[in-house]
N, C-alpha and C positions, 0 to 999 in steps of 0.2 A: 568602710570599703576603701582600699587603696586606689588612688587615681592613676590613670595611665597617660603617659606622654609619648608622642611620636616626634622624633627629631630628625629632620632631613640633613644630609651631609654630616653624619655623626662621626666620621672617622677623621675629620680635619681638626685643626687646632681649637677653634671655638666649639665645634661639634662634640669633640671628645670631652671638653670641659663641661659642656652642658649635660652630657650623659652621666658623667661622674657626679655632678652636683644633684641632679634629679634622683639618682639612685641613693645618694647619701640622705636625701630628704624623704625617702620612703616611697617614691613613685615606682610604678612598674614601667619600664622603659623599653621602647623599640626605636631603632634608628636605621636610617638608610645609608648606603654607600654605593659608589659606582666602580672605582678602580682599586682602592687600597684594601684588598681582601685580607691580607695577613694582619694589617693594623686593626681592621674591623673585627676580625675573629678574636684577636687578643683582647680587645676592649670588651667585647661581649662576654668572653670567658671571665675576665677579671671582675666585671661588674654584675654579672648575672642578667644582662639585658639581652634583647633579641635583635639581631642584625639582619637586614634584608638588602640584598644586592638588587638594584633597580635603576633603570634609566628613567629619570623623572619626567622626561619629555615624551615618553611613550605612555599614553593613557592606559593601554591594556596592562602594561607592567605595573603601573601605579594602582589600578583597580585590584589586581591580584595581590599586591603588597598590602593594601588596606584591608582586604578581606582576610588575609593571613593574620594581621595584627588583631582584627576584631574577633576572629575565631579563637585566638590565643588568650586575649584579655577581655573580650566581650564589649568593650567600649573604649573610645579615645576621648579623654577629657581635655588634653592640651596638645596643640600642634605648634611646633616651633619650625618655621620655614627658615632654615639656616643654609641650605645648599646654595652654592653660587660659584661663579667663575670669573676670572679677570684675564686680561691680556695686555701686556705693555706694548703699546703701539701708538705712534704719532698720528694725529687725526688725518693728515694728508695721505697716509699709507693704509688707512683702514679700507678694506675691500667690503663689498656687499656681504660676502660670506662671513667675514669677521663680525660685522655689525649684527647679523642674524644670529650668529653663534652666541655672542655675549648676552644679547637681549633674551634669547630663548633660555639660556642657562640660568639666568637670574629672575626672569619674569614668567616665562611659560611654565617652568617647573612649579613655581609658587601657585600659579593659577590652577594647574591640573591637580596638584596634591590637595590644595585647600578645598577645591570643589568636591573631590571624592571623600574627604574626611568630614566636610561640613554637613553632609546629609545625615550622618549619624548624630552629630551634635544638635541639629535642628529637631530630629525626632525625639531627642532626650531633653530639648530645651535647656541646654547647659553646655558650656565649653569656653575655652580660651584659645586664642590664636596670637602668637607672637612672631612677628616678621623681623628678620635681621637685615637692617639696612646698612648704610655706610656713610661716614662723614663726607665721602666723595660726592654724594648726592645732595649735600646741604651747604657746602662751603666752597670758597674760591681756592681750589687746590690744583696742583699740577698732577693730574691723574688722567688716565685714558678716557676720552670723551664718551665712548660707547659704554664703558663700565659706569661712569658717573650718571649717564642717562638712565641706565637700567636701575641703578640704586635709587635715583630720584623717583622712579616709577613705583618703588616699594612704598613710598609715603602716600602717593595717591591711592594705591590699592588698599592700604591700611585704612585711610579715612573713609573711602566710599563703602568698603565692606563693613566697617564698624557701624556705620549708620544703618545699613541694610539689615544686619543680623541682630541688632540690639533688641529687637522685639522677641527674639528667642533666648534672651539671657546669655548671649555669647559676646564676649569682649574681644576686641582686636586692637593690639598695640604694636608699636615698632620700637626696637632697640637699635640705637645708632652708635656702633663702636668707632672710636678714633683709631689712631695708629697703634698697632699691637706689636709685641716682640716676636710673635710667631704668625704662622699662616701667611696671608698676603703681605704682612709687614716685612717678611724676609726678602721680598722683591723690591723694597724701596731703596733707592740709592743712598749712600752714606750722606751726601750733601742734603738731600731732602729730609732724611731722618733728623739730622742736626737742626735743620730749620724748624721742623715740627716741634722738637723738644724745646727750642729757644722760645717759641711762642706759646707753648703749653704751660698753663698755670701750675700743673703738677710737676713740670720739669722732667718728664720721662715718658716713655711709651707704656702702654697698658699691657695687662696680662689677660689671656682668654678667660681665666677664672673670674676676673673682675666683671667681665661681660656676663658670664654665667650666673653670678650672684644677682644681677639686676633682672635677668630673665626669670630666675627662680622666684624672685619677689613678685613680678608681674603675674606669674602663673598662680600664685597663692591667693587665698581668700583675703589676705591682708591688703591686696590691691583691688578689692572689689569695686571701688569707686573710680578706678582708672580705666579709661576707655578712649580709643582714637588718639593716643598720645605717641609722640616720638621722644623717647627718653635717650638722652645723649650720655655715652660713657666714653668721654674723650679727654679727660684730664683738665678740661677748661680751655677751649680754643675760641 
């Protein structure tokens, strides 16, 4: 029986790479998007995946989306929490609304989606959850403080949840991308990009496909003994 994967934020740089990789590996794939309707529709058509437009901070919309995926595929074997948001803003200028927006976009979305998907995994006593973090939450970098705070929270979420759901044969891991050529990486100033590459052992920025390769491995049975891990895909920083 083919496994089903749900990818949040599937229309972005990492998200689309994830969708393409999982489809290539024979998974049945569903993904969410919020704004990029044309991009999402094209990706779904090209890959034969199912796309769902949903505001992930709205529990009602998430419940409807999960039920739609379950009705279509019967079960969800793998959840990849990839949806996120950043905002380039000096700490002194961050307003309460900015703080709430970035933390909810990166953490509340993950909380709601995981909780709704996890029920099905617990009933089946099987599943895998992979959360996409960021080097911003682990290293001393010149990044927006509220974004770094949110991404650091992904690690705590991963560790605590992994411990709680291990009894149900559900693994929870985190993948931590470094600077990439696409997505958030396009917002990085030239000076900071050059500094990263200078200190990066690989001597370059990464590609979304390289992140997708690691996520696909963690989702596979080959990674059955990996749990509660933060796996860095950063070229060596």
